[in-house]
C-alpha positions as CSV (number, residue, x, y, z in Angstrom):
1,X,19.1,-9.7,-3.1
2,X,21.6,-6.8,-3.3
3,X,24.3,-6.6,-0.7
4,X,24.1,-3.8,2.0
5,X,26.1,-0.6,1.6
6,X,29.7,-1.4,2.6
7,X,30.8,0.2,5.9
8,X,27.3,1.1,6.9
9,X,26.4,0.9,10.6
10,X,23.5,-1.3,11.6
11,X,20.8,0.2,13.8
12,X,22.3,-1.6,16.9
13,X,25.7,-0.1,16.3
14,X,24.5,3.5,16.2
15,X,25.0,5.6,19.3
16,X,22.0,5.5,21.7
17,X,21.1,9.1,20.9
18,X,21.1,8.3,17.1
19,X,18.9,5.3,17.8
20,X,16.4,7.4,19.7
21,X,16.4,10.1,17.0
22,X,15.8,7.5,14.2
23,X,13.1,5.9,16.2
24,X,11.4,9.2,16.9
25,X,11.5,10.3,13.2
26,X,10.2,6.8,12.1
27,X,7.3,6.9,14.6
28,X,6.4,10.5,13.7
29,X,6.5,9.6,10.0
30,X,4.2,6.6,10.7
31,X,1.8,8.8,12.7
32,X,1.8,11.4,9.8
33,X,1.0,8.7,7.3
34,X,-1.8,7.2,9.5
35,X,-3.3,10.7,10.0
36,X,-3.1,11.3,6.2
37,X,-4.7,8.0,5.4
38,X,-7.7,8.8,7.7
39,X,-8.1,12.1,5.8
40,X,-8.0,10.9,2.3
41,X,-10.9,12.2,0.2
42,X,-10.1,11.1,-3.4
43,X,-12.0,14.1,-4.8
44,X,-9.8,13.7,-8.0
45,X,-9.0,9.9,-8.2
46,X,-7.5,10.0,-11.7
47,X,-5.2,12.9,-10.8
48,X,-4.2,11.1,-7.6
49,X,-3.4,7.9,-9.6
50,X,-1.5,9.9,-12.1
51,X,0.6,11.7,-9.5
52,X,1.2,8.4,-7.6
53,X,2.5,6.8,-10.8
54,X,4.6,9.9,-11.7
55,X,6.0,10.0,-8.2
56,X,7.0,6.3,-8.4
57,X,8.5,6.7,-11.8
58,X,10.5,9.8,-11.1
59,X,11.7,8.4,-7.8
60,X,13.5,5.7,-9.8
61,X,15.1,8.4,-12.0
62,X,17.9,9.8,-9.8
63,X,20.4,12.5,-10.4
64,X,23.7,11.7,-8.8
65,X,25.3,14.5,-6.8
66,X,29.0,14.1,-6.2
67,X,30.0,15.2,-2.7
68,X,33.5,15.5,-1.2
69,X,33.2,12.5,1.2
70,X,30.6,10.5,-0.6
71,X,27.7,10.7,-2.9
72,X,24.0,11.5,-2.7
73,X,21.2,11.7,-5.2
74,X,18.3,14.0,-6.0
75,X,15.0,12.6,-7.1
76,X,12.7,14.4,-9.4
77,X,9.8,13.0,-7.3
78,X,10.2,16.1,-5.0
79,X,8.6,18.2,-7.8
80,X,5.7,15.7,-8.0
81,X,5.3,15.7,-4.2
82,X,5.0,19.5,-4.3
83,X,2.6,19.4,-7.2
84,X,0.4,16.9,-5.3
85,X,0.4,19.1,-2.3
86,X,-0.8,22.1,-4.2
87,X,-3.2,20.2,-6.5
88,X,-4.7,17.6,-4.1
89,X,-4.0,18.6,-0.5
90,X,-1.9,17.4,2.4
91,X,-3.4,14.0,2.9
92,X,-3.1,12.8,-0.6
93,X,0.4,14.5,-1.0
94,X,1.6,12.7,2.1
95,X,0.6,9.3,0.8
96,X,2.2,10.1,-2.6
97,X,5.4,11.3,-0.9
98,X,5.6,8.1,1.2
99,X,5.4,6.0,-2.0
100,X,8.0,8.2,-3.8
101,X,10.4,7.9,-0.8
102,X,10.0,4.2,-0.8
103,X,10.7,4.1,-4.5
104,X,13.8,6.3,-4.1
105,X,15.2,4.0,-1.4
106,X,14.5,0.7,-3.2
107,X,14.3,1.2,-7.0
108,X,17.4,1.3,-9.1
109,X,19.8,1.4,-6.1
110,X,23.2,0.0,-6.7
111,X,23.7,-1.2,-3.2
112,X,20.9,-1.9,-0.7
113,X,20.7,0.4,2.3
114,X,20.1,-1.0,5.8
115,X,16.4,-1.1,6.9
116,X,16.8,1.7,9.5
117,X,18.1,4.0,6.8
118,X,15.2,3.1,4.4
119,X,12.6,3.6,7.2
120,X,14.2,6.9,8.3
121,X,14.3,8.2,4.7
122,X,10.7,7.3,4.1
123,X,9.5,8.7,7.4
124,X,11.5,12.0,7.1
125,X,9.9,12.7,3.7
126,X,6.4,11.7,4.9
127,X,6.8,13.9,7.9
128,X,8.1,16.8,5.8
129,X,5.1,16.8,3.5
130,X,2.7,16.4,6.4
131,X,4.2,19.4,8.2
132,X,4.2,21.5,5.0
133,X,0.7,20.5,4.3
134,X,-0.4,21.7,7.8
135,X,1.3,25.0,7.2
136,X,-0.5,25.3,3.8
137,X,-3.8,24.7,5.5
138,X,-3.1,27.4,8.1
139,X,-2.3,29.8,5.2
140,X,-5.9,29.1,4.0
141,X,-4.7,27.9,0.6
142,X,-8.3,27.2,-0.4
143,X,-8.6,30.8,-1.6
144,X,-9.0,30.8,-5.4
145,X,-6.6,32.6,-7.6
146,X,-3.0,32.6,-8.9
147,X,-1.9,35.1,-6.3
148,X,-2.9,32.9,-3.5
149,X,-1.2,29.9,-5.1
150,X,2.0,31.8,-5.6
151,X,2.0,33.2,-2.1
152,X,1.4,29.7,-0.6
153,X,4.1,28.1,-2.8
154,X,6.6,30.9,-1.9
155,X,6.0,30.2,1.8
156,X,5.8,26.5,1.9
157,X,8.7,25.7,-0.6
158,X,11.5,26.8,1.8
159,X,9.7,25.1,4.7
160,X,9.6,21.9,2.7
161,X,13.3,22.2,1.9
162,X,14.3,23.0,5.5
163,X,12.1,20.3,7.1
164,X,13.2,17.6,4.6
165,X,16.9,18.4,4.8
166,X,16.9,19.3,8.5
167,X,16.2,15.8,9.6
168,X,19.0,14.1,7.7
169,X,21.8,12.6,9.7
170,X,25.0,14.6,9.7
């Protein structure tokens, strides 16, 4: 088993406000995943399986982003999550995003992150995709045509980005 990230706080050593925030995001992510699981339709099972495999594979392929005080990485799985949302719908995309977040947190990591960070990362991406999926449904994305697809993508892409990055610890 890989060692934990050096200098990383445990959940118990976080300030109380941070503990509450992490717990809320994890619970909201779990509720989003449960709601998605109850709405799975599997209208396109092979496409779902393909996107699930691609999400897992691309989550392991990380692009390192050097930052001033530390480092971060970008996963190509975000593109797969977005593709799943537009091709399959919110329930399927939420499940795919959850798997891709798990993969990003656990596959090909140099040093293991503490459990609260892993759960938070998975939950925040799960919740982001669920929220964006709800917005897409409100936009009546079922309308056929490239114009509708482009309009929906133009609206939900910034919401996806802001929701996903807005939950990250500062």
